[in-house]
C-alpha positions in Angstrom: 141.4 109.0 163.0 142.9 106.3 163.3 139.8 104.4 162.7 138.2 107.0 160.3 141.2 106.6 157.9 140.6 103.2 158.6 137.3 102.4 157.6 137.0 104.5 155.0 139.9 102.4 153.2 138.5 99.5 154.6 134.3 100.9 152.6 137.3 101.4 149.6 137.8 98.4 149.3 134.6 97.0 149.6 133.7 98.7 146.7 136.2 97.6 144.5 136.3 94.3 145.3 131.9 94.3 144.8 131.2 92.9 141.0 129.1 94.7 138.3 127.2 92.7 136.9 125.6 94.5 133.2 123.3 92.7 131.3 124.0 93.0 127.6 120.9 94.6 125.2 120.6 93.1 122.5 121.6 94.3 118.6 119.6 96.6 116.9 119.0 97.8 113.7 118.6 100.8 113.0 115.0 101.6 112.1 113.4 101.7 108.3 111.7 104.5 107.1 109.8 103.3 104.2 108.9 104.9 101.3 104.8 105.6 100.0 103.8 103.0 97.2 103.7 104.9 93.8 104.8 103.6 91.1 105.7 104.6 87.3 105.3 103.3 84.1 108.4 102.2 81.8 107.8 102.5 78.1 110.3 104.3 76.2 110.4 103.7 72.4 113.9 102.3 72.5 112.8 99.0 75.0 109.4 96.6 73.3 107.9 96.0 76.7 106.1 98.0 79.3 105.5 97.9 83.0 105.7 99.8 86.7 108.2 100.0 88.7 108.3 101.9 92.1 108.5 105.8 91.7 111.4 105.9 94.6 113.1 104.0 91.9 115.5 105.3 89.1 116.3 104.6 85.9 120.2 103.8 84.6 120.6 103.0 80.8 123.6 101.0 80.7 125.4 101.3 76.7 123.5 97.4 75.2 119.8 98.4 73.3 117.6 98.0 77.0 119.4 97.1 79.4 119.2 99.3 82.4 119.1 99.8 86.5 116.6 100.7 88.5 118.4 102.9 90.9 117.3 101.6 94.9 118.6 105.3 96.3 117.1 105.1 99.7 117.7 101.5 100.2 121.6 100.8 98.2 119.9 98.6 96.0 119.9 98.1 92.5 117.5 95.8 90.1 119.6 95.0 87.6 116.9 94.1 84.2 118.3 92.9 80.6 115.6 92.7 77.6 117.6 90.6 75.3 115.4 89.1 72.1 115.9 85.8 70.7 115.0 84.2 67.2 115.4 80.4 67.8 114.7 78.3 70.8 118.6 77.3 70.5 119.3 81.3 71.7 116.2 80.7 75.0 117.5 77.9 75.6 121.2 79.3 76.5 119.4 82.7 78.2 118.0 79.6 80.1 120.5 78.3 80.6 123.7 81.3 82.3 120.0 81.7 84.0 120.5 78.7 86.1 124.3 79.2 85.9 124.1 82.3 88.1 121.6 80.5 90.4 123.8 78.0 91.0 126.1 80.2 91.9 124.4 82.1 93.8 122.8 79.7 95.8 126.8 78.3 96.5 126.2 81.0 99.7 122.8 80.8 100.9 121.4 78.3 103.1 118.4 78.4 100.6 116.7 79.0 97.0 113.4 78.8 96.1 112.5 78.8 92.3 108.4 80.2 92.0 106.6 79.7 88.3 105.3 83.3 87.4 102.9 84.7 85.2 100.7 87.6 84.2 97.3 87.6 82.1 98.8 89.4 79.0 100.7 86.6 77.8 104.2 87.3 80.0 104.9 84.4 82.0 108.8 83.0 83.4 110.7 82.2 86.9 111.4 83.9 89.6 114.3 82.9 92.3 114.8 84.1 95.6 117.7 82.9 97.9 118.3 83.3 102.4 120.8 83.5 103.9 124.0 84.9 102.7 123.5 85.1 99.4 125.0 87.6 96.9 121.7 89.2 95.7 118.2 87.8 96.9 116.4 87.1 94.2 116.1 86.5 90.0 113.7 86.9 87.6 112.8 86.5 83.5 110.0 87.0 81.9 109.1 85.7 78.9 107.5 84.4 74.9 109.4 81.2 74.9 109.8 82.5 71.4 110.9 86.4 70.5 111.5 87.7 74.0 113.7 87.3 77.2 114.0 90.0 80.3 115.7 89.5 83.3 116.3 91.1 86.5 118.3 90.4 89.1 118.6 92.4 92.9 122.1 93.9 94.4 122.4 96.1 97.5 126.1 97.8 97.3 126.7 96.3 100.9 127.6 93.2 102.9 124.9 91.2 102.5 122.9 90.6 106.5 120.4 88.6 105.2 119.0 89.8 109.1 119.1 93.3 108.8 118.1 93.0 104.9 114.4 90.9 105.6 112.0 93.9 105.8 113.8 95.9 102.5 114.0 92.0 100.4 110.7 92.0 101.4 109.4 95.8 100.7 110.5 95.6 97.3 109.6 91.9 96.5 106.7 93.3 96.8 107.7 96.4 94.4 108.7 93.3 92.2 105.9 91.2 91.5 103.4 94.4 90.8 106.1 95.1 88.3 105.4 91.0 87.1 101.3 91.9 87.1 101.9 95.2 85.3 104.5 93.9 81.9 103.6 93.3 79.0 105.6 92.9 75.6 104.7 95.9 73.1 103.6 93.7 70.0 101.0 91.3 71.4 
């Protein structure tokens, strides 16, 4: 009986001293279900612009005449859009300068900033600014004819910026933004 008790005690001690090696699991992010790509026409009497935007986004009007958000609920994001009429070169220069001031502020936290000239066949051209890393906004752009029209938009997420987890969503939305830009028109042209 003593031997069985002693052997049991030794076995329990031996088992409790044995090291347990656990392998850490890689971090994973939730699976993202992307909506089907369909587009809706944005064409209202209060704005002198026309374009196609994704059907999963809702237009939320602001207090100003042609300021609105495209609320992208599936991604907890908003594309803040503003149309501003311009009367002279000084106003145009101020709007472009403001765009770069905002870009510089965002660039302070980002890893990299990229600028690309954008445009389409309808006389619309402008600049797209993109950031990588922990930037407040991954994409800003403005469109203009440099004489009478200025449109600007900025993508913001309603969550903490985690660039690795938001990268696939940003790329999906960027394709929709590119479609929006290619379909963009000034109504008086």
